[in-house]
C-alpha positions, 0 to 999 in steps of 0.5 A: 879750453880753460881760458874760455871760462874767463874770456869776455871778448865780445862781451860789454859790461856796465859798471855803476859807480866805476869813476874810482875805487872798486868799480873802476878796478873791476871795470879795468879787470873786465876789460883786461879780460876782453870786455868792452866796458861802460863806465858810469858815475855822478862826477863827469870829470872823474868818470872821463879821467877814468875812461881815458886811463883804460883807453890809454891801456888799449881798452874799449871804453864808453861813458854813460853819465845817467843818475842811477838813483832816478828811475826815469833817468836809468830807463833812458840811460840804459836804453841809450846804452843798448841802442847807441853803444851795444848790448849789455851783456854784464852789469856790475851794480857797484854805486854806493855811499857810506855815512857814519853817525851814532844811530840815535842821531842818524839824519833821516835825510841820510837814511834816504840817501843811503837806500837810494844810492845803495839799494834802489839804484841796483833795483832800477839799473838791475831791472832795466838791464834785465829787461834786454837781457830777459829778451836776449835769454842771457845775461850776468848781473853782479851786485856789490854787497859787503861783510856788512851784509852779514856783520854790523859795527857801531855808527853804520847800522843803516848802511848794514841795513842796505847791504843786507837788502842787497844780499836779499835782492840778489836772491830775489833776482835770481829766483825771478830771473834764472829761468830767463837764462840770467846769472845774478850773483854778488860780491861782498868785499871786506875791508878794502883800500878805497876812497869810501874807506879813506877815513879808516885807512888813515886811522892808525887805531882802526887799522890795527884793530882791522889787521888784528881782527882779520885772519889775513892780517891786512886790508884788501887791495881792490885788484884782489876783487878782479878774479871774482868779477871775471869769474861771475861775468864768465861761462865759468859760472853758468850754474852759479846763481843767487850766490854771494861770494865773500872776498874779505880775508876770512873776516866774516868766519872769525871771531 
């Protein structure tokens, strides 16, 4: 009985930005708990390689390469998944990017790109998928926030703004869609070893600072996000809604 709270057999999950890093780890974790997964990303070669790796492990995998930053592409892409692959029971809005620059020099075009990639994509895909979920009276949406939903560092103010927006978009989705049987929550990772953070991982000074700043004393590994995603995707979170779950080694609670 306890396992049923985390059993995703018979469910299908669409994970955006899932050709590498956090998205791929979450997709793999959901698949290991029984879900069929649909991978999405911009780099088709990376996407196909990720799909092949999951298929070789015996998982049910499909690929949907639509552009999450373009509303027409999202609408058509989600409709294609629903019609040709099957109903989306779980959505993980993971697509994201980073760009570092002093705020006074931050290029306007990068500000726009960050918001399209990190925030607009979650709205476009969330809305398109939710319309199908609402008709079925159930569904799970997980938005990937960040410790930057609460904190700030020099050089990434616009990124921090996008992740603050994701936290409140999660609350707004819950407020509108919980009455239709949907649970919408967010996972806020701390500092994890991912391609997005590789420049920081490779910086000895930053890594030393981070290890001292984080109560757990280390970087996170992407597999440590899987249990949170499985919980928020399964029956065990049936009354958890609008919540942001920090998986951060304690960094947001420590000075």
